[in-house]
Each structure stands twice: as C-alpha cells, then as structure tokens.
C-alpha positions in Angstrom: 31.1 -16.2 -10.3 29.9 -18.6 -7.8 26.8 -20.4 -7.2 27.0 -21.9 -3.6 25.9 -25.3 -2.6 26.8 -28.7 -1.6 26.5 -31.7 -3.8 26.4 -34.0 -0.9 23.5 -32.0 0.8 21.6 -31.6 -2.6 21.7 -35.5 -3.1 20.6 -35.8 0.7 17.6 -33.6 0.1 16.7 -35.1 -3.3 16.6 -38.6 -1.6 14.2 -37.6 1.1 11.4 -37.4 -1.6 8.8 -37.2 0.9 10.2 -39.9 3.4 10.0 -42.7 0.9 12.7 -45.2 0.2 14.2 -44.7 -3.0 12.9 -47.1 -5.9 15.8 -49.4 -7.1 14.4 -49.5 -10.4 14.5 -45.7 -10.7 17.8 -44.0 -11.9 19.0 -40.8 -10.0 17.5 -38.5 -12.4 14.2 -40.2 -12.7 14.0 -39.5 -8.8 15.1 -36.0 -9.1 12.6 -35.3 -11.8 9.7 -36.8 -9.9 10.7 -34.5 -6.9 10.6 -31.5 -9.3 7.1 -32.5 -10.6 6.1 -33.0 -7.0 7.6 -29.8 -5.7 5.9 -27.9 -8.7 2.5 -29.4 -8.1 2.5 -28.4 -4.4 3.4 -24.9 -5.5 0.8 -24.4 -7.9 -2.0 -25.8 -5.7 -0.7 -23.4 -2.7 -0.4 -20.5 -5.3 -4.1 -21.2 -6.8 -5.5 -21.7 -3.3 -3.8 -18.3 -2.1 -5.3 -16.5 -5.1 -8.8 -17.9 -4.8 -8.9 -16.9 -0.7 -7.4 -13.3 -1.5 -9.9 -12.8 -4.3 -12.8 -13.6 -2.1 -11.2 -10.9 0.7 -13.1 -7.5 0.4 -11.0 -4.5 0.0 -12.1 -1.5 2.1 -12.4 1.5 -0.4 -12.2 4.9 1.3 -13.4 7.5 -1.2 -13.2 10.3 1.6 -9.5 9.6 2.4 -8.2 12.6 -0.1 -4.4 12.3 1.5 -4.2 8.4 1.0 -6.6 5.9 -0.7 -8.7 8.6 -2.8 -5.4 10.4 -3.8 -3.8 7.2 -5.1 -7.0 6.3 -7.0 -7.3 9.9 -8.5 -3.8 10.0 -9.6 -4.0 6.5 -11.0 -7.4 7.8 -13.0 -5.4 10.6 -14.5 -2.2 8.6 -15.4 -4.8 6.0 -17.1 -6.3 8.6 -19.0 -2.9 10.3 -20.3 -3.2 13.3 -18.2 0.0 12.5 -15.9 -0.9 13.6 -12.3 -3.6 15.8 -13.4 -3.8 19.5 -12.7 -1.1 21.0 -10.2 -2.0 21.5 -6.7 -0.6 20.9 -3.3 -1.6 17.3 -3.5 -0.1 16.5 -6.7 3.7 15.9 -5.8 3.0 15.0 -2.0 3.5 11.5 -2.7 5.2 9.5 -5.7 3.4 8.0 -8.5 4.5 4.5 -7.9 1.3 2.9 -6.8 -0.8 5.2 -8.9 1.3 3.6 -11.8 0.4 0.4 -10.7 -3.5 1.4 -10.6 -3.2 2.7 -14.0 -1.6 -0.5 -15.5 -4.3 -2.6 -13.7 -7.2 -0.1 -15.3 -5.6 -0.7 -18.8 -5.7 -4.4 -18.0 -9.3 -4.2 -17.0 -8.9 -6.8 -14.2 -9.7 -6.5 -10.4 -7.2 -4.8 -8.4 -7.2 -7.4 -5.7 -6.2 -10.0 -8.6 -3.4 -7.6 -9.8 -1.8 -7.3 -6.1 -2.3 -10.7 -5.5 -0.7 -12.0 -8.4 2.2 -9.4 -8.0 2.7 -10.5 -4.6 2.9 -14.1 -5.3 5.4 -13.4 -8.4 7.8 -11.3 -6.2 7.9 -14.0 -3.4 8.3 -16.6 -5.9 11.2 -14.8 -7.6 12.9 -14.2 -4.4 13.0 -17.8 -3.5 13.9 -18.8 -7.1 17.1 -16.9 -6.6 17.4 -18.6 -3.0 17.5 -21.8 -4.5 19.6 -21.1 -7.2 22.2 -19.8 -4.6 22.0 -22.5 -1.9 20.8 -25.4 -4.3 18.0 -26.2 -1.7 14.8 -26.4 -3.7 12.9 -28.2 -0.8 13.7 -25.2 1.6 12.8 -22.6 -1.2 9.5 -24.2 -1.8 8.6 -24.3 1.9 9.7 -20.8 2.1 7.4 -19.8 -0.8 4.5 -21.3 0.8 5.1 -20.1 4.2 5.9 -16.6 3.1 2.8 -16.5 0.5 0.4 -17.7 3.4 1.5 -15.4 6.0 -1.7 -14.2 7.5 -0.7 -10.6 7.6 -3.1 -9.5 4.8 -4.4 -6.1 6.1 -1.9 -4.4 3.8 -3.4 -6.2 0.9 -7.2 -5.0 1.7 -6.9 -1.3 1.3 -6.2 0.9 -1.6 -2.8 1.8 -0.3 0.6 1.8 -1.8 1.8 -0.6 1.3 -0.1 -3.3 -0.9 2.6 -3.4 -3.3 5.7 -2.2 -1.0 6.6 -5.7 0.4 6.7 -6.9 -3.4 8.9 -4.3 -4.4 11.2 -4.8 -1.7 11.6 -8.4 -2.8 12.3 -7.4 -6.2 15.2 -5.2 -5.3 16.7 -8.0 -2.9 16.2 -10.7 -5.4 17.8 -8.5 -8.3 20.9 -7.6 -6.1 21.5 -11.1 -5.3 21.1 -12.3 -8.7 23.2 -9.8 -10.1 26.2 -10.1 -7.5 26.2 -13.7 -6.7 24.4 -15.9 -9.3 26.8 -17.7 -11.9 25.4 -16.2 -15.0 27.0 -14.7 -18.3 28.1 -10.9 -18.0 25.3 -9.8 -20.3 22.5 -11.5 -18.1 24.3 -10.1 -15.1 23.9 -6.4 -16.5 20.4 -7.2 -17.4 19.7 -8.2 -13.9 21.7 -5.0 -12.8 19.4 -2.8 -14.9 16.0 -4.2 -13.8 17.2 -4.1 -10.5 18.0 -0.5 -10.9 14.7 0.2 -12.5 13.0 -1.8 -9.5 14.8 0.4 -7.0 13.7 3.6 -8.4 10.0 2.2 -8.7 10.3 1.3 -4.9 11.5 5.0 -4.1 8.9 6.4 -6.0 6.0 4.6 -4.0 7.0 5.6 -0.6 9.4 8.7 0.5 11.2 7.0 3.3 13.1 4.4 1.1 16.2 5.3 2.9 15.7 2.4 5.4 16.5 -0.2 2.8 19.9 1.4 2.5 21.5 -0.4 5.2 20.4 -3.9 3.7 21.7 -3.2 0.1 24.8 -1.9 1.6 25.5 -5.3 3.5 24.7 -6.9 0.1 27.2 -4.9 -1.7 30.0 -5.1 0.9 29.6 -8.7 1.2 29.9 -9.2 -2.4 33.4 -7.3 -2.4 34.3 -9.6 0.6 33.3 -12.6 -1.4 35.8 -11.8 -4.2 39.5 -11.6 -3.7 41.3 -9.7 -6.3 40.8 -6.2 -7.3 40.0 -7.1 -10.9 37.2 -9.5 -9.9 35.8 -6.8 -7.7 35.8 -4.5 -10.5 34.1 -6.6 -13.0 32.2 -8.6 -10.9 30.8 -6.0 -8.0 31.5 -2.3 -9.0 30.7 -2.6 -12.7 27.0 -4.2 -12.1 26.6 -1.9 -9.0 27.1 1.2 -11.3 24.5 -0.4 -13.7 22.1 -0.6 -10.9 22.6 3.0 -9.8 22.3 4.0 -13.6 19.1 2.2 -13.6 18.0 4.0 -10.6 18.9 7.4 -11.6 16.9 6.8 -15.1 13.6 6.6 -13.1 14.4 9.6 -11.0 15.4 11.8 -14.2 12.1 10.5 -16.2 9.9 11.3 -13.3 11.4 15.0 -13.0 11.4 15.3 -16.8 7.8 14.5 -17.1 7.1 16.9 -14.1 9.1 19.5 -16.0 7.0 19.0 -19.2 3.5 18.9 -17.3 4.4 21.4 -14.4 7.2 23.5 -15.5 9.7 22.4 -13.1 12.2 19.8 -12.9 11.1 18.3 -9.6 10.2 15.2 -7.8 8.2 14.3 -4.8 7.8 17.7 -3.1 8.0 16.7 0.6 11.6 15.3 -0.3 12.6 18.7 -2.2 14.8 21.0 -0.3 12.7 24.1 -0.2 9.8 22.3 1.7 11.9 20.4 4.1 14.1 23.5 4.7 10.8 25.4 5.5 9.3 22.4 7.7 12.6 22.3 9.6 13.1 26.2 10.2 9.6 26.1 11.5 10.3 22.9 13.8 13.3 24.7 15.2 11.5 27.5 16.7 11.0 27.1 20.7 8.5 29.2 22.5 6.6 28.0 25.4 6.6 24.7 26.9 7.2 21.7 24.5 4.2 19.6 23.8 4.8 16.1 22.9 3.6 15.3 19.3 3.3 18.7 18.4 6.2 19.8 16.0 5.0 23.6 15.9 3.0 24.7 18.7 0.4 27.6 18.7 3.0 29.7 20.6 5.6 29.1 18.1 3.3 29.8 15.3 2.1 33.2 17.2 5.8 34.0 17.6 6.5 33.4 14.0 3.7 35.3 12.7 5.2 38.6 14.4 8.4 38.3 12.4 7.6 36.3 8.9 5.2 38.1 6.7 5.1 35.1 4.6 4.0 33.2 7.5 1.5 35.4 8.7 -0.6 35.0 5.6 -1.2 31.8 6.6 -2.5 32.5 9.9 -6.1 32.6 8.7 -6.1 29.0 7.6 -4.0 27.5 10.6 -5.2 29.6 13.6 -8.6 31.3 12.8 -10.5 33.0 15.5 -12.6 29.8 15.7 -9.7 27.6 16.3 -7.7 25.1 14.1 -10.0 22.7 12.3 -6.8 20.3 12.3 -7.9 18.3 15.2 -7.3 14.8 13.8 -4.8 13.9 16.7 -6.9 15.0 19.3 -8.3 11.4 20.2 -4.9 9.9 19.9 -3.1 12.5 21.8 -5.5 14.3 24.1 -2.5 16.7 25.2 -2.5 18.3 21.5 -6.2 19.0 21.5 -6.5 22.6 20.4 -3.3 22.3 18.6 -2.0 20.7 15.3 -0.5 17.3 16.1 2.4 15.5 14.6 2.2 14.4 10.8 -0.9 16.6 10.3 1.0 20.0 10.5 2.6 19.0 7.2 -0.8 18.8 5.5 -2.0 21.7 7.4 1.0 23.9 6.0 0.5 22.8 2.4 -3.3 23.6 2.6 -2.6 26.9 4.0 -0.1 27.5 1.3 -2.5 26.5 -1.4 -5.3 28.5 0.0 -3.3 31.5 -0.4 -2.6 30.9 -4.0 0.9 29.7 -4.0 0.3 26.3 -5.4 -0.1 27.4 -9.2 2.9 25.9 -10.0 5.9 23.9 -8.2 8.2 27.1 -8.9 5.9 29.5 -7.2 5.3 26.8 -4.3 9.0 26.5 -4.0 9.8 30.2 -3.9 7.2 30.8 -1.2 9.0 28.0 0.9 12.3 29.6 0.3 11.1 32.9 1.4 9.6 31.5 4.5 12.5 29.7 5.5 14.8 32.9 5.0 12.6 35.1 7.0 12.5 32.3 10.0 16.2 31.9 9.9 16.9 35.7 9.5 14.8 36.3 12.8 16.6 33.3 14.6 20.0 34.7 13.7 18.8 38.3 14.8 17.7 36.9 18.3 14.0 37.9 17.4 13.1 34.2 17.7 14.5 31.4 20.1 15.4 28.5 17.9 17.5 25.2 18.1 18.0 23.4 14.8 16.7 19.8 14.7 19.3 17.1 14.8 17.6 15.2 11.8 15.5 17.0 9.1 11.9 16.6 9.1 12.1 14.6 12.3 10.1 16.5 15.1 11.8 17.2 18.4 11.3 14.4 20.6 10.8 15.0 24.5 12.2 12.7 27.2 8.8 11.5 28.0 8.4 10.2 24.3 11.9 8.6 24.4 10.8 6.6 27.3 8.3 4.9 24.9 10.9 3.8 22.4 11.5 0.2 24.1 7.9 -0.6 24.5 6.6 0.7 21.0 9.6 -1.4 19.4 8.6 -4.2 21.3 5.0 -3.8 20.3 6.2 -3.8 16.6 8.1 -7.0 16.9 4.9 -8.6 18.6 2.8 -7.4 15.8 5.1 -8.9 13.0 5.2 -12.3 14.9 1.5 -12.2 15.3 1.9 -12.4 19.0 -1.0 -9.6 18.9 -3.8 -10.8 16.6 -4.7 -8.9 13.7 -8.3 -7.7 12.7 -9.8 -10.7 10.6 -12.9 -8.7 9.2 -12.1 -5.4 7.3 -13.8 -2.1 8.1 -16.4 -0.7 6.1 -15.8 1.1 2.9 -16.5 4.9 3.4 -17.4 8.1 1.2 -20.0 9.2 -1.0 -21.9 6.6 -2.7 -21.3 8.1 -6.4 -17.6 8.3 -5.5 -17.3 4.6 -4.3 -19.0 3.5 -7.5 -16.8 5.3 -9.7 -13.8 4.2 -7.6 -14.9 0.5 -7.6 -15.4 0.5 -11.5 -11.9 2.0 -11.8 -10.4 -0.5 -9.9 -11.9 -3.3 -12.1 -14.9 -3.9 -9.7 -13.2 -5.7 -7.0 -15.1 -7.3 -3.8 -15.5 -4.6 -1.3 -16.9 -4.1 2.1 -20.0 -2.6 2.4 -20.3 1.1 3.5 -22.8 3.4 5.1 -23.4 5.4 1.9 -24.3 2.2 0.0 -27.5 2.8 -2.0 -30.2 0.1 -2.6 -31.7 -0.3 -6.4 -35.4 -0.1 -6.4 -37.4 -1.0 -9.4 -40.7 0.5 -9.9 -43.3 -0.7 -12.6 -46.8 0.8 -13.2 -48.8 3.1 -15.4 -50.1 6.5 -15.6 -53.4 7.4 -17.3 -55.8 10.4 -17.9 -58.4 10.3 -20.4 -57.8 14.1 -21.1 -54.0 14.0 -20.1 -51.6 13.9 -23.0 -48.6 14.9 -21.2 -46.1 12.5 -19.5 -44.9 12.4 -15.8 -41.6 13.4 -14.3 -39.9 12.0 -11.2 -37.7 13.3 -8.6 -35.5 11.2 -6.2 -35.2 12.4 -2.6 -32.2 10.5 -1.0 -30.1 11.1 2.1 -30.8 14.6 1.9 -30.3 15.1 -1.8 -32.7 15.3 -4.6 -32.1 14.2 -8.1 -34.3 14.5 -11.3 -35.6 11.1 -12.9 -37.3 10.9 -16.0 -39.3 7.7 -16.6 -39.3 6.2 -19.9 -42.6 6.2 -21.7 -43.3 2.1 -22.7 -46.0 0.4 -24.5 -49.1 -0.6 -22.9 -51.4 -2.6 -25.2 -53.1 -4.0 -22.1 -54.2 -0.5 -21.1 -55.6 0.1 -24.7 -57.9 -3.1 -24.2 -58.8 -2.7 -20.4 -59.5 1.2 -20.5 -61.0 0.9 -24.1 -58.9 3.9 -25.1 -56.5 3.7 -28.2 -54.7 6.6 -27.0 -53.4 4.6 -24.1 -50.8 2.7 -25.8 -47.7 4.3 -24.3 -48.6 5.0 -20.7 -46.5 2.4 -18.9 -43.1 3.0 -17.2 -40.5 0.8 -15.6 -38.0 2.7 -13.4 -34.6 1.6 -11.8 -33.2 4.1 -9.6 -30.3 3.9 -6.9 -30.8 5.8 -3.7 -29.6 5.9 -0.1 -32.5 5.1 2.4 -34.8 6.7 3.3 -36.1 6.9 -0.4 -39.0 9.1 -1.8 -39.8 9.1 -5.5 -42.0 11.9 -6.4 -44.3 11.4 -9.5 -45.3 15.0 -10.9 -47.4 15.9 -14.0 -47.0 18.8 -16.3 -49.1 21.0 -14.2 -46.9 20.5 -11.0 -49.1 18.3 -9.1 -47.4 15.4 -7.6 -47.7 12.0 -5.5 -44.9 10.9 -3.1 -44.2 7.2 -3.2 -41.9 5.9 -0.2 -39.5 3.4 -1.2 -38.7 1.9 2.1 -40.6 -1.4 1.4 -39.1 -4.3 -0.4 -42.4 -5.1 -2.0 -45.6 -3.0 -2.2 -48.9 -4.5 -3.4 -50.4 -2.8 -6.4 -51.7 0.7 -5.5 -53.5 3.5 -7.4 -52.9 7.2 -6.5 -55.1 10.1 -8.0 -53.1 12.8 -9.6 -54.6 15.9 -10.7 -57.6 13.9 -12.4 -55.5 11.2 -13.6 -54.3 7.8 -12.3 -50.9 6.8 -11.2 -51.1 3.0 -10.8 -48.0 1.3 -9.0 -48.0 -2.4 -10.1 -44.8 -3.3 -8.0 -41.7 -1.9 -6.2 -38.5 -4.3 -5.9 -35.5 -3.7 -3.9 -32.3 -5.2 -4.4 -29.3 -4.2 -2.0 -25.4 -4.9 -2.2 -25.0 -8.5 -1.2 -23.3 -8.9 2.1 -20.2 -10.7 1.7 -20.8 -12.3 5.3 -23.3 -14.6 3.4 -20.8 -15.8 1.0 -19.2 -19.3 1.8 -15.9 -18.3 0.1 -15.7 -15.3 2.3 -16.6 -17.6 5.5 -13.9 -20.0 4.3 -11.5 -17.1 3.9 -12.4 -15.8 7.7 -11.9 -19.4 8.9 -8.6 -20.0 7.0 -6.8 -16.6 8.1 -8.0 -17.4 11.8 -6.2 -20.8 11.5 -3.1 -19.5 9.9 -2.7 -16.7 12.3 -3.0 -19.2 15.2 -0.4 -21.4 13.8 2.0 -18.3 12.8 1.3 -16.9 16.3 2.3 -20.2 18.1 5.3 -20.5 16.0 7.2 -17.1 14.9 7.3 -15.4 18.5 9.8 -18.2 19.6 11.2 -18.8 16.2 12.2 -15.5 15.7 14.4 -15.3 18.8 16.0 -18.6 18.2 16.7 -17.6 14.5 18.5 -14.4 15.6 20.7 -16.5 18.0 21.4 -18.8 14.9 22.3 -15.6 13.0 24.7 -14.4 15.8 26.4 -17.8 16.0 26.6 -17.8 11.9 28.4 -14.4 12.0 30.6 -15.3 14.7 31.8 -18.5 13.0 31.9 -16.5 9.7 34.3 -14.0 11.3 36.3 -16.5 13.2 37.1 -18.8 10.1 37.2 -15.7 7.8 34.7 -17.5 5.6 31.4 -16.1 3.9 28.4 -17.5 1.8 25.9 -15.5 -0.1 23.2 -16.9 2.2 25.2 -15.4 5.1 25.1 -12.1 3.2 21.4 -12.2 2.5 20.2 -13.3 5.8 22.6 -10.7 7.3 20.9 -8.0 4.9 17.4 -9.0 5.9 17.9 -8.8 9.7 19.4 -5.2 9.2 16.2 -4.4 6.9 13.7 -5.7 9.5 15.8 -3.7 12.5 16.0 -0.5 10.3 12.3 -0.4 9.3 10.9 -1.3 12.8 13.3 1.4 14.3 12.3 3.9 11.7 8.5 3.4 12.6 9.1 3.5 16.2 10.6 6.9 15.8 7.8 7.8 13.6 5.3 6.5 16.4 6.8 8.3 19.2 7.3 11.6 17.6 4.6 12.3 14.9 1.8 9.9 14.4 0.9 6.1 15.0 3.8 4.4 12.7 3.2 0.6 14.4 0.4 -0.4 12.4 -0.3 -3.4 10.0 -0.1 -1.5 6.7 3.3 0.5 7.7 4.6 -2.8 9.0 3.8 -4.6 5.7 7.6 -5.2 4.6 8.4 -6.1 8.5 5.8 -8.9 8.5 7.3 -10.5 5.3 10.8 -10.0 6.4 9.9 -11.6 9.9 8.7 -14.5 8.1 11.6 -15.0 5.8 14.6 -14.4 8.1 14.2 -17.4 10.1 14.5 -19.7 7.2 17.7 -18.1 5.9 19.2 -17.8 9.3 19.1 -21.6 9.9 20.1 -22.3 6.3 23.0 -19.9 6.6 24.1 -21.5 9.7 24.0 -24.9 8.4 25.3 -24.5 5.0 28.4 -22.5 6.6 29.0 -25.4 9.0 28.5 -28.3 6.8 30.6 -26.6 3.9 33.3 -25.9 6.6 33.4 -29.3 7.5 33.9 -30.7 4.1 36.2 -28.1 2.9 39.8 -29.0 2.3 42.9 -27.3 3.6 43.6 -25.6 0.3 43.5 -21.7 0.8 41.7 -21.4 -2.9 38.2 -20.6 -2.4 35.3 -23.1 -3.1 32.1 -22.5 -4.7 30.3 -23.1 -1.4 32.4 -20.8 0.8 34.6 -18.1 0.1 37.6 -17.3 2.5 37.9 -13.7 3.3 
C-alpha cells in the first residue's frame, strides 16, 4: 500500500524552519528533529489554550427541554446507573443512545462534561490531521490545519447538552479511519484493526443522529477512489474490499448489540423507533392524505386529520389529544410559521403523534406500539385504495410535501447556510441562560460533573440564618417552612449549643437554644418560624444583611443575629470568561474575513484538481479525501436546507456543527491536493508503473 508524498517537497518544507537559514553545523536529522519539537510545542500550547478557554465557556443547561437536552441527560443517568434507557415510553427509543453513552462515561469518570467534549473534539481533530500528515508528508500543513480547525469559533454546538457537541468529532473519527484503512502503508493486521475501529465509530455515529445517511456520499467517494487507486483485481480484493467488509461488520456489530440490549430490556429486537418501518410507514400514510388547501409547513393538516378520523378507528382514538375542543396545544411552530397557527406545524407533528399514542396506552412495549402503527397504516392505506380518502404517496419517506412557495426558498436558505459556516453571519458570543426548575437544574449539573453554566431564571440564592429561640417555660423546639417561588418546603432547624445564653439569661436550661440554618430558595423568600403550638413569625429573606432583631413568639423570644445571602456568581465577572468573549470575537472576525472568499477559491482549486486528475488519469489520496469532504459539505447543507424549507428551522449553528468543521478543512485539502497533484505530475517519469505519489487510473 502507498503513503503518498514527495521527498523534494518534504525537504523544502523542513528547510523552511520558521524562515531561518539552516545552521551549517547542524545535520539534516538535527534540523528535522528541532522542527518536530517546535511543531509539537506549538500544537501543545494551542491545545492547552483551547482547553482553558473552552473550560471557561459556560454551558446552557435546559432542564425543561424534555425532547432534547433533558432527554439526553435522563438517558445518560439511566445508563450510568445500569438501567439501560429506563422504563419504556414514547421517548425511550425516539433518539439513539450515542450521546447518552458519552454522558454516562463522563459521569463514571467524574469530570465536567465541558472538559470531556473539549478533549474529545481536540483528539478527533488531531487524529484526522495526523492521518493527513501520514498521507501527504506535510507536517507543517497538518499542524496549521489542526490549529485552524481547533480554534474555529463555531463553538455554540459545544455549549449545550446536545448530541451535536460530539457529532463533528465522530465524523472526523470515521473519515480518519477510512483514510487510514484504505490508504496508509501499514501491515495487514493494523489495516484490519483500523477497519474494525472505523466500523465501530461509524456505528456510534449512526446511533447519535438518525439522519446519518448524509455521510454516505463522502464514504462512497473514498471507497471508489481507493478502488481506482489500485490496478489489479487481487490488490483491490485484499487492500479495499476485504477491509471494507470489516468496516461493514464493525458497523453491523453496533446495530445488533443495540437491538439485542433493547430485546433484553423491552422485549423487542428494535433500534431507534423513528427509523423503524412501522412508525415511518404510519407517518408516510398520514402525510399522503390530501384534504383542503395545502398549508406550507403543515405535514398533516387539521382538515386531513378530520378526514382520517372518519375512516380510521385507530386514528380516531387520538383525536382527544391531537384535536381537543379547546384546540391543539402543539403550537410551537406558530411564531416561526404564522400560517400554521391553530394547526400542528412541521417537525412537531411527529412528537404530537407519539404523545397521542402514548396517552392512549399503546407505549407499554415496543411491540404494542409497532402493532398500533401497523394497524393505523393499514386503515389509512385501505381507505386510500377504496377512494374514501384522496391520497398521493410521498416521493421520499418521512419528508413532508413541499409546496412551490417553499421550493422558492431553497436557494436563499442554502446561501444562508453557506454564509453561516463561513462566519459571514456573526454567531452569538454570549450563551442563552439556562432554564428549567431549580431542583432539576441542580441535579443535571451534578450529573454533568458541575461544569460552568449560564445562570437561569429559576436559580436559587443560599441564605444563612443564625440566631436563638428561648422561652423560660418553653421546653420544645421550633420548626420552619420556606415559602419560595410559590412553593412551601419544610425545614427543621438543628438545635445547637448556646453556652453564652446560659450565662446571659442565667438559665442552665438554655444550653441548646441556638440555630444556624442554610436554605436555598428562589426569591422572594420567606422563612416561617413556628412553635409547637402553631404560633409563627414570618422573616423575609430579601435583604442581604439584616441587623440583629428580636421577635415575640407566643411568650418566647425569637432572636435573629444575622441573615446572609450568597447567589450563583455571575460568569460576567470572571476575567477568564471576559477573555474568552474577547478571544472568540477576535477569531470570529478573522475567520469571517478569510473564509467567505477562501471557500469559493478552494472550490475553484478543487474543480481544477479534478479536471487535471481526469485529463491525466491520475489520482492521489488527498484528491480523494478533498473530494469526499466537499461532497459531505454539500450533502449536509442540502439536507438541512430541505429540512428548513419543509419542516422546521434546520439552518442553525448546532445542526451545522459538522458543516462548520468541513468548511474549515476543505480549503486546506483542496489547495494541498492541487499542489500535490501538479508537483508530483511534473516530477513523474514516463513509466506507466504507478509511483507512490500518484497512481494512474
């Protein structure tokens, strides 16, 4: 197998050595060794600075996002506790376990999730460019690519508890593994090891997001190019087809293991349910029904639902949830798509349908849910065949029907995605606040390893209350209640020693009359002290400091020495956070001034490279990798554009996470591929035997 490169280019790059003239007293090996040390030092410094900045970037935790952030956290908690994905309901298998597994491992390690995600991202970027350096023998370019990709300012996908945080890294794992398996000059044993690990990484990738098919074109390019890269059938069989078979086997293992665990836990050999045939067929059948005017961004209109209720007893059972007399509560798309107000918009219909099926008791097991969806599909399809419903099958399963007015938005939406991934449109520098009930937020943050997070509206303050309670004839003790945010919680003050009261009051029985209370509450807070007879005193806790005060309580005295308050510190006061804000603003300005023109230029370079490659019938692994990454960037942007114009906003930073990384890497690979191909072609002899640098096809 081949490890393409060029000795002259390698020597030329090594001799550059930061623009210094070579020391005549140094050997070539010494100069190269010093260059390697310098590159390693720069990479380590850049990595440490990256980790430091990202560790002081607060994560927004959304404890109320039961279909996204909170769903992943809950699944991760159950895995970490050894309960797989927990009890079965309509949310259990709605999304893959790829990211919850990552969260569970992080919980076992006991480190902040922000550190785990940063280290994983840095490792995958480093691995990708390590393979690139092995293929091209251009370590300087690889180091530049590593730092440029690492410091790319598209960090929003790293600042929420969503699967897009690890999705770019998973993509780079798969790409690095594919290139190492099919192009690196390594032993057969190592090649098969790379192949197996690549298959496992691909399986993990597919279990993280359901639309993983978009990576297919890029992988197909890599495999096809590796076939063209070889010349005889035996080499193709041993160096391409056999390793690809191992990759497929590794991928299959992940899917089978996932389904087998579900079989043990839930009684059915099933994977992610939104990708299962019963659910997809039911969604397609419902969306095929045409009734009334087609409303953009409404997959199954109210008129269509009313028509289906008439012919499908199964669907009629869902009417009370989907269309109650007071109107549907699924109005989440109303602000985004005003014409959908009063109906169920885009991607939210899937959630509404599953909620309706669950509320009717059909999510007791995967088998029962699947049977319900099959019955629903049969009833709708039979009604369509009998002419009771007007139906038109969807061109693509699960893709809602797209009106002409929506197709008109395709070019502008695609351009918006391109502008975003090139930072022509600025990203938000400050993360949104965390959200959700305070108790849930605290529990989530503990599970996540207590990362730095943004403040939320439900955050509580911690109050410390010190004082004493005494009545000469009172032998009992006080109790307490905290009134906070509309809720009342019981608090039992501990009875502390009070030798000072024995002396001051002249009563030996006053030895245990002091209290020191620490309470968490959401303002406004009121602490109610009550004696055993039910008499009480309300103490407002709104002030940060309260002077000593005494309060009569049914013949006794309640004395407050001090009330102290401590709130969640604001990250805005942290110098390191302010440095991070300034750094991101600076890098975003730099990338935003370079990438918008660099990406089109690199596309021209890529087209020129492909033209030269076709004309001269020559191919390098770098050409294959660059072509694969361009196809991935195109497929991801097209997919998200289709989602955006048909169902829900798809052109947004978290969904574009992989596209940001690709847009940063493809210019580097495109120019290297062109340079490598032209340079190697000029130095090539007339022999028809393939050289290591370039293979004729």
